[in-house]
C-alpha positions in Angstrom: -57.2 -30.4 -27.6 -56.2 -26.7 -26.6 -56.4 -23.8 -24.4 -57.3 -20.1 -25.1 -54.9 -17.7 -23.1 -57.2 -14.9 -21.6 -55.1 -12.9 -19.5 -51.3 -12.9 -18.8 -48.0 -11.0 -17.5 -44.7 -11.4 -18.6 -44.0 -14.0 -16.2 -46.1 -16.7 -17.8 -43.5 -18.7 -20.0 -43.6 -21.8 -21.8 -40.9 -24.2 -20.5 -39.3 -27.3 -20.5 -35.8 -28.8 -19.6 -33.6 -26.0 -21.0 -30.9 -26.2 -23.8 -28.2 -28.0 -23.5 -24.5 -28.6 -25.3 -24.7 -24.7 -26.7 -23.5 -22.6 -24.1 -20.5 -22.3 -26.3 -22.2 -20.8 -28.7 -22.8 -18.3 -26.0 -26.3 -19.3 -25.4 -28.1 -19.7 -21.8 -29.6 -22.6 -20.6 -33.1 -21.7 -19.6 -36.0 -23.8 -18.5 -38.5 -24.7 -15.3 -36.6 -22.7 -12.5 -38.3 -25.0 -10.1 -37.7 -28.4 -12.3 -38.8 -30.3 -9.5 -42.5 -28.8 -9.5 -41.8 -29.4 -13.4 -41.3 -32.9 -13.0 -44.8 -33.3 -10.7 -46.5 -31.9 -13.2 -45.7 -33.9 -15.7 -45.4 -37.3 -13.8 -49.3 -36.4 -13.1 -50.7 -36.9 -16.1 -48.3 -39.9 -16.6 -46.0 -37.7 -19.3 -41.9 -37.4 -19.4 -40.4 -35.1 -16.4 -38.8 -32.7 -19.4 -42.5 -32.2 -21.2 -42.9 -28.5 -22.2 -45.4 -26.8 -19.6 -46.5 -23.7 -18.7 -44.5 -21.6 -15.7 -47.1 -19.8 -13.8 -45.2 -16.6 -12.2 -47.0 -14.6 -9.4 -50.4 -15.2 -11.0 -52.6 -13.0 -12.7 -53.6 -15.9 -15.0 -56.0 -17.4 -17.2 -57.9 -19.0 -19.3 -60.3 -21.1 -20.7 -60.6 -24.3 -22.2 -61.7 -25.3 -25.9 -62.1 -29.3 -25.5 -62.7 -31.9 -22.7 -59.5 -33.3 -21.4 -57.3 -33.1 -17.9 -54.7 -31.1 -16.7 -52.4 -30.4 -14.0 -50.4 -28.3 -11.5 -48.1 -28.5 -9.2 -45.8 -26.1 -7.6 -47.0 -22.4 -5.8 -50.0 -22.0 -4.7 -51.2 -19.3 -6.5 -54.7 -20.0 -6.0 -56.1 -21.6 -9.0 -59.5 -22.0 -9.3 -61.5 -23.9 -12.5 -65.2 -22.1 -13.0 -64.3 -20.2 -9.5 -64.4 -23.4 -7.2 -60.7 -23.6 -5.8 -58.4 -26.1 -6.6 -55.2 -28.5 -5.1 -52.2 -26.4 -5.9 -50.5 -30.5 -6.8 -53.1 -32.5 -8.5 -54.7 -33.5 -11.7 -58.0 -32.8 -12.7 -60.5 -33.1 -15.8 -62.0 -29.5 -17.4 -64.6 -29.5 -20.1 -64.9 -27.3 -22.9 -65.9 -24.1 -22.2 -64.6 -23.9 -18.9 -62.5 -20.8 -16.6 -59.1 -22.0 -15.5 -57.3 -19.3 -13.5 -54.4 -17.8 -11.2 -55.4 -15.4 -8.9 -52.3 -14.3 -6.3 -49.2 -16.3 -4.4 -50.9 -17.6 -1.0 -47.2 -19.5 -0.9 -44.5 -19.4 -3.0 -43.8 -18.2 -6.5 -44.5 -20.5 -9.7 -46.6 -22.9 -10.4 -46.4 -25.3 -13.4 -49.7 -26.1 -15.6 -49.2 -29.5 -18.0 -51.4 -30.9 -20.8 -51.3 -34.6 -21.8 -47.7 -35.0 -23.5 -46.6 -31.5 -23.2 -47.8 -28.4 -24.9 -46.7 -28.7 -28.4 -44.4 -26.1 -30.2 -41.0 -25.2 -32.4 -38.2 -26.7 -30.9 -34.9 -24.4 -30.7 -31.6 -25.8 -30.4 -33.6 -28.5 -28.8 -36.3 -26.7 -26.7 -39.5 -24.8 -26.1 -38.0 -23.2 -23.4 -38.8 -19.3 -23.7 -35.7 -17.2 -23.4 -36.7 -13.5 -24.1 -33.2 -11.6 -24.1 -31.9 -14.2 -27.1 -35.3 -14.2 -28.6 -35.3 -18.6 -28.2 -38.6 -20.4 -27.2 -42.0 -19.9 -26.6 -44.8 -20.8 -28.2 -44.2 -18.4 -31.2 -40.4 -18.9 -31.0 -39.4 -15.4 -29.9 -38.4 -15.8 -26.4 -41.9 -14.1 -25.7 -44.4 -14.6 -22.9 -47.9 -15.8 -23.5 -50.2 -13.4 -24.2 -54.1 -12.8 -24.3 -55.3 -14.5 -28.0 -52.6 -17.0 -27.8 -53.7 -20.4 -27.9 -51.9 -23.4 -26.7 -52.1 -27.3 -27.6 -51.4 -30.3 -27.2 -52.0 -34.4 -28.9 -51.7 -36.5 -26.4 -53.9 -38.6 -24.4 -54.2 -39.1 -21.0 -54.9 -42.6 -19.6 -55.3 -42.1 -15.9 -54.9 -39.1 -13.4 -52.8 -39.9 -10.8 -52.5 -38.6 -6.7 -50.0 -36.6 -5.5 -47.9 -38.6 -3.0 -48.1 -36.5 0.3 -44.4 -37.6 1.2 -43.3 -36.0 -1.5 -45.1 -32.4 -1.4 -42.5 -30.0 -0.3 -42.5 -27.5 2.7 -42.5 -23.9 1.2 -43.1 -21.9 4.4 -40.7 -20.7 6.9 -36.9 -20.1 6.3 -35.9 -21.9 2.8 -32.3 -23.8 3.7 -30.3 -23.8 0.8 -27.3 -26.4 -0.1 -24.2 -24.5 -1.1 -21.3 -26.4 -2.1 -18.4 -24.2 -2.0 -16.3 -23.4 -5.0 -13.0 -22.6 -6.1 -12.7 -19.4 -5.2 -14.3 -20.1 -1.1 -10.3 -19.3 0.0 -10.4 -16.1 -0.9 -13.3 -14.8 1.4 -12.5 -13.7 4.9 -12.8 -16.2 7.6 -15.9 -13.6 9.1 -17.2 -13.4 5.4 -17.2 -17.5 5.9 -18.9 -17.3 9.0 -22.1 -14.7 8.1 -22.2 -16.7 5.2 -24.1 -19.3 6.8 -24.8 -18.5 10.3 -27.0 -15.5 9.1 -30.4 -15.3 7.1 -30.5 -13.3 3.7 -33.5 -12.1 2.2 -34.3 -12.2 -1.2 -34.5 -8.9 -2.7 -36.3 -7.5 -4.7 -33.9 -7.3 -7.6 -34.9 -10.8 -8.8 -35.5 -12.4 -11.8 -34.8 -15.9 -14.1 -31.3 -14.5 -14.5 -30.1 -13.8 -11.1 -31.6 -13.2 -7.4 -29.8 -10.8 -5.2 -29.8 -11.0 -1.8 -29.4 -8.9 1.3 -27.2 -9.5 4.5 -24.1 -8.9 6.0 -21.8 -7.9 3.6 -18.8 -10.4 2.2 -15.4 -9.5 1.7 -13.1 -10.9 -0.6 -9.4 -10.2 -1.5 -9.5 -10.8 -5.4 -12.1 -8.8 -6.2 -11.9 -9.5 -10.3 -10.8 -12.4 -12.5 -10.7 -13.8 -15.4 -14.8 -14.6 -17.0 -15.2 -18.3 -16.4 -17.9 -20.6 -17.2 -20.9 -20.2 -14.8 -22.4 -23.1 -13.5 -26.5 -23.0 -12.1 -26.8 -22.2 -8.8 -23.4 -20.5 -8.8 -22.9 -17.6 -6.0 -21.4 -14.5 -7.6 -20.1 -11.9 -5.1 -19.8 -8.4 -6.2 -18.0 -5.6 -5.0 -20.8 -4.6 -2.7 -20.5 -7.9 -0.7 -24.1 -9.0 -1.6 -24.7 -12.0 -3.3 -25.9 -13.3 -6.4 -27.5 -16.5 -7.2 -27.4 -17.1 -10.7 -29.9 -19.2 -12.5 -31.7 -20.6 -15.8 -31.1 -17.5 -18.1 -28.1 -16.5 -17.1 -25.2 -15.1 -18.6 -22.6 -18.1 -19.8 -19.6 -16.3 -18.4 -18.8 -14.1 -15.5 -15.5 -12.4 -13.6 -16.8 -12.4 -10.1 -15.5 -14.4 -7.4 -18.2 -17.1 -6.6 -18.6 -18.5 -2.7 -19.8 -22.0 -4.6 -23.1 -23.1 -6.1 -26.1 -24.5 -4.9 -27.6 -27.7 -5.4 -30.1 -28.4 -8.4 -32.4 -28.7 -5.2 -31.8 -25.6 -3.6 -31.8 -23.6 -6.9 -35.6 -25.5 -7.5 -36.4 -24.4 -3.9 -34.7 -20.9 -4.4 -37.1 -20.8 -7.1 -40.1 -20.1 -5.4 -39.2 -17.6 -2.7 -40.6 -14.5 -3.3 -38.8 -10.9 -2.5 -38.7 -10.6 1.4 -37.9 -14.0 2.2 -36.0 -15.5 4.5 -33.1 -18.4 3.8 -30.1 -20.0 4.6 -27.1 -21.1 3.3 -26.0 -25.0 4.3 -22.8 -25.8 3.5 -22.7 -29.3 2.1 -20.4 -31.9 -0.1 -20.9 -33.1 -4.2 -21.4 -36.6 -2.0 -24.4 -35.4 -0.4 -26.0 -33.0 -3.1 -26.1 -36.7 -5.4 -28.0 -38.7 -2.7 -30.3 -36.1 -1.9 -30.7 -35.4 -5.5 -30.9 -39.5 -6.2 -33.7 -39.6 -3.2 -36.0 -36.8 -5.2 -35.9 -38.5 -8.3 -36.7 -41.9 -6.4 -40.5 -40.1 -5.9 -41.5 -40.4 -9.3 -40.2 -43.9 -9.9 -40.4 -45.4 -6.6 
């Protein structure tokens, strides 16, 4: 079973859950930025939740089906069509040989996830197919590169049932994103005014955003600790460089860093941030680890409940 790519961009990537257990080697995590949408795309076809998918960033992506089969989409609404007919942003659907699947441009959200029965095939490196261009790891050709016109995506699984997306689990990608943040070890080094501003101001996503990190625009945060010895960087870490404008570090982040950190976003907040386009408004919401774990548990319950 296969799809042939007709047109693509540098933002169209083969991804799965990412690489773990190798950051001590300087190898970053990688993986789907919106792991929740990746999980639902796979769930719709009965796949393992971390099976390899195509992360479709911002659209401008088209493919031709070479065999009859089934596919699923979850995440952002990128105006997906099948032979010119609109497809739902969240759902599984049958395809026939010769049909044309296309993603246009963002209507709501930034990244859609395309799944196939059993997951897309490729050569695993350090246990993952996830594409990381900087490290030349993963992807269809095991070189970290984005998918390109002429590439052929294959899968071997069989779908026994096309599931319907439960409406109660559809995320709301409209309005201000509210991102839960767990305060970190350097939080006490920020001024009281800066801590107030961090959680009581509206932030905007800067155009300087990629899979490594997202810069935010808002009030300048002042920290008395201007530098520190580099230490390990967690997913969702909110670093504050000397200009006071936070940077949220994502899946393709460096493994260590030396800027003070306000804290770290929860995994659910990272997934929500991945759907924010440049200019999108957001707010930080303080939380504690126990509450973050409970929210995470409830999110996972949707796949097994």
